[in-house]
N, C-alpha and C positions, 0 to 999 in steps of 0.2 A: 494812371487810373485814379479815379476820384470816387468819392462816396456820394450817392444820390438818394434822396428821400422821395419816394413816390407815394402820393396821397390820392386815394380814390374815395369819392363820396358816392354812395350807392344805396338807394332805397332806405334812407334814414340813418345809415351807418357811415362811419369814416374809417377807412382801412389804410394802414400805413406800413410800408416795407422799405427797407434800405437795401440798395444794391451797389455793387462796385462795377463801374463802367468807364469807358473812355470818353463818352459824351452823352448828352441827354437823349439822343435817338437810341443809342445802344441801351441806355438805362430803361427806357420804355420797353424795348424788346426783351431784355433780361427779365424785367418785372412780369411781363405778360406770360413768359414761359414758366415762371416760378409759382404762379397761383395754384393752390391745391384745393380740392373739394373740402368744403366745411370751413374754410378760412374766411370766406365772404358770405354772409348771410344772404339767402335767396339766390345764390349764384351756383347753379348745378354744374356737373361735370361736362355736359354738352356745351353749355355757354362758355365755360372756362376754355375748353378746346377751341371753340369758335373765336374767342378773343385772341388767343395765341396765334391761331392761323391767320386771322385778319391782319393783326399787327405785323406778323412776319412777312406776309405777302405784300402789304401796302405801306409799311411804316415810312419808307423813304418818300412816299408821295402823299397819301391821305392822312397819315398819322404823325407827320412831322411836328414835334412840339414847337409852339410859337412862344418866343420870348415875351414876357409880360412887360409892357411899357412902364418905365419908372421903377423897375425892380432889377436887382442884380442876381444873375444865376437862378432865375425862376421862370419856368415854362409851363404851358398849359396845352392840352390837346383833348379832343373829344373821342369817345368810344361809342360809335353808333350801335354796337352790339348791346350795350347796356344803357344807352342814352345818358351817359355820365361824362363828367369831366375828370381828367386826371391831371394833377399838378405834380411837377417835378422840380426839386430844389437841389442844387449842387452845393456841397460844402467845400471849403478850401483845403480839406484834408487830402493829402496825396497818399495813396496806398501802394 
């Protein structure tokens, strides 16, 4: 298991959370399930639920994070629900 930093830029704000996961796909899934109302400005309970459901149902296909060319352990994916990009960065820390 490794530590991943998930960064969401949404409607003028930058929101950062760290999660422990076995890979970047699982990090995205864990992150999407851990968003709580009030944590991300302008993101209500319904949309939070929709993000988690969409990522869980489709993360293996539609939301697979893409490795950023020229970077090490940095991925990016889009969230159509919020029209936002999510960046995922893996540290070398093993937990």
